[in-house]
N, C-alpha and C positions, 0 to 999 in steps of 0.2 A: 503492499500500501504507500502511495506519497502524499505528499503535503506540497503544494504550491505554494511557497511560502512568500511570493510577489505578484499579484495579479491585478487588473483594472477593470473587475466586471459590472461595475457601473459605468463605464463608457457608453456612448454611445453607439458604438460598434456592436453591442451586445443586445440592443433595444427589442431587436425583431426576433430575435431566437434564444434568447438567454437561457430559459427553460431545457431547450434542445441541448445547449452548450453545457450545462449542469450534468443532463443527462449522461452525455458523453465522457465528461470528465469521471463520474462515477463509473461508469462500465470500465473505463481504463486503469482502474485502481486507485482513483485519488479520494484519499478519504476526506481532507480538508484543504481549504482555500484560504490565504489572508488577503481578503480585498483591500487595497491599498485606496485610501480617499482622495489624498492629492495628486494635483497633477493635471486635473481636469476642470479647474477652475473653483470657486467657492463652494458651487453647488454638487461637486463630485464629492465632500466628504458625507454630508448627508445621504446621499445615494448609498454610498457604500457602507454606512450605519444602518440604513433600513435594509439593506441585503442581508446583512448579518443578523438582523430581526427575523427575517422571514423564512431564511433559506437554513434548514440542516447542513452542517458541515461548511458553513461561511462563518470568519469572524473580519472585523475589519481594523483598518487603522487610519486615522484622520491625523492631517498637518498642514503645513505649506511647502510645496515645492520651491525648491531656488529660482524656477523660471517665474516664479508666482510672487516672490518675496515683495518686489516694487508694489503690490497690489496688497499687501497684508496690513490690516487696521484693525480698530476696537471693535468694528462687526466680525472680523473673521475670529478675532481671540474670544469674543462671547461664544459664538458659533461652536469653538473647539472645546470649549470649557464644558458647554452643556452635551455634546457629544461624549465627551469622553465619560461621562456619567453612566453611561448606556452599557449594559451588561456585554454586550457582543462586540464592545470595541477593545481591543486590546493591546495597542501601541500607537505612538506618534510618529507621522510620517505619510508620503517618502519625504523628506526633508534633508538639508545638506547644502552643498558649493556646487555650481556647473559656471567653469571659466570658458568653456567650448563656446557655447550659443551667446552668453551674457546677455539675457533677456533681461536680468536685472543688475543693477551695479553692485560692484564686489562687495561694499562696505554693507550694504542693505543686505546681500544673501549672508554675511556675516554675522549680522546683528540678528537677522531672524532664526539662523540655524541656532545661535547662543540661547534665543529665547526658547525655540522648541526642546534644546536638550534641557534647559532649567525646567521648562512644562513637565516634560517625561518626569525627570529626578523628582519632582514635586507630588508627582501620583505614581513614582514608584514604576513604570511602564518602560519597555523595549522601545528602541527606535528605529525606524526603516530608514536607511541613508543613502542616498545620492551624492555621488561625488566624480566629476569629470571636470578634466582641464589638457589643455596641451603642454603643461609643464608640471614640474612637480609643487607649485603653489597651493593649487586647491587642496591636493592631498595633505601637504604639510599643514597647512592652517587648519582645514577640518577635523585633523587628530589634535591640534592643540586646544581647539574650541570644545570639542569632545571631552578631553581630559579636565580642562577648566571648568566647564559646565556639569559634565557627569560626576565628576570627583569620585570616580571608581565605584560609584553607587547602583549603577543601572547597566544594563547591556544593551547591545544594538546588532546592527548587520547592515555590511556594506551590500547593499543589493548589486544585480548584473556587473559582478566584479570583472573588470578588465585590468587592473591594475599589476604592478610586480609582485615577485615572490616575496622579496625584503619587506616591501609595504604590507602586504598581507601577512606577513608574520609578525611586524610591528602592530597592525590594528588588531591580531588575536591577542597580543600582551595587553592591551588597551581594552579587553573586555568585550570585543567585537567578535562576531561572526563573520563568514564570506558565505555569500551566496552566488551561483552561476545559473546563468539564464541560457537560451538557446544559442549565444555566440560559440558557446564551449562545443557544438556540434559542428561550426562553419569547417569546409575546406581548409579555407585561410584563415586561421583562429588566432592570429596573431602570437603564437605562443603559449595559448591559454592553457590548453590541456598540460603541457608542460608545469605550468604552474600551479594548475590543481593536483597535479603529480605530487608536489613538493609541501603542498598544505595537510594538516592533519584531518581526517575523516570526522573528528569529532568536533568539530568547529564549522564543518559545512554545512550550506543547506542546497537546495533547487529550487528553481522557479521557472516562469514564462513570461514573465512582463506584458503578457497577453493585455491589449490586442496587438502588441510589438513583439519584432524578435521571433518569428517563427522558424524553428529550428532547419536543418539543412534536408531539403526535400519539400519542404512548406515555405520556402523563401518568398515575399512578396504576396503573401497572403495573410488576412487576419489570423493570428495566433489564439491557441486557448488552453486551458489548464489541462486537457486531456495529453498534450503533448508535453507535458513536464519529465515524462516516463523517458522521452528520449535524449533528455538532458542530464538523466539521471543514469542513460546508457552510458553516455557518452564519460562522464565522471566515473563510473565502475570501469571502462576500458583503460582510461589515463591513469587508474590507480592499481591495476590487474586486480580488481576484487570483481564478485559475483554481482549481478543487478539487485539482488536480494539484499545483499551487504550494505548496499549504498541507500536501497531504498529503506530499509531499517536503522540504520545511523541518519539518514538527514530527516526522516519524518521524527526521530526522537530528539535530535536537536532543535527541530522546529516547535516542538510541544514543549521542550524547557525554556524556549526563548520567548514565547509569545503564552506560556502555562495554559495551554491547550489540553482539555479534560478530552477524554475518550468522546465521540460523539458531539463536540462543542459546537 
């Protein structure tokens, strides 16, 4: 059985056939999905929370994506505080730093990320983290903020990891997990399978980031949680393990991070 630790099932791409998408996920052995609220505007957060309320096997996170940091204000703060009171909301995010697209100024991204980590620490919740940049700045600054605001009191996950082995190991020492997406399956994986091989399985998760990043063989199409198994298969091959071992370990890790009960 698998857990998709990061997907956007509240996105408009799933509006027409969400029930069928969920049925395919269950048929593929996906027992739970973490539905990420941020990244699709302010309205994405309540949609994720509503899905967690309505659908067995779904839980949600809510937060502010770095692309949208410039739009964050008091309305968003009030909304997040109210959503974090709901039982199906199990984390903050995705939030972080993105110095590649620069949809929000760097100083604003840093301030909002620090605020989100502090909110998670106050609530004792894990954080789903986005980090992207064309140099080391975003990565180094993100860890600095994570340490200063998290104070070693909470855990989180670097979602859709594409960084170096050295940075991944640094992140693990800072109480972070690392999650791999469909990029791990790409023919041109940019050395990512070798990096996955060098990271300890007990700190790894798998995800789809659906509707984005469909794995090899499905690229260019809408992604969905049923395809998380393909990511797990690539991780198993990279580490020389059985698919069952990887499914068991990554699901156990996701349960521990997000404090998921059986059938949550």
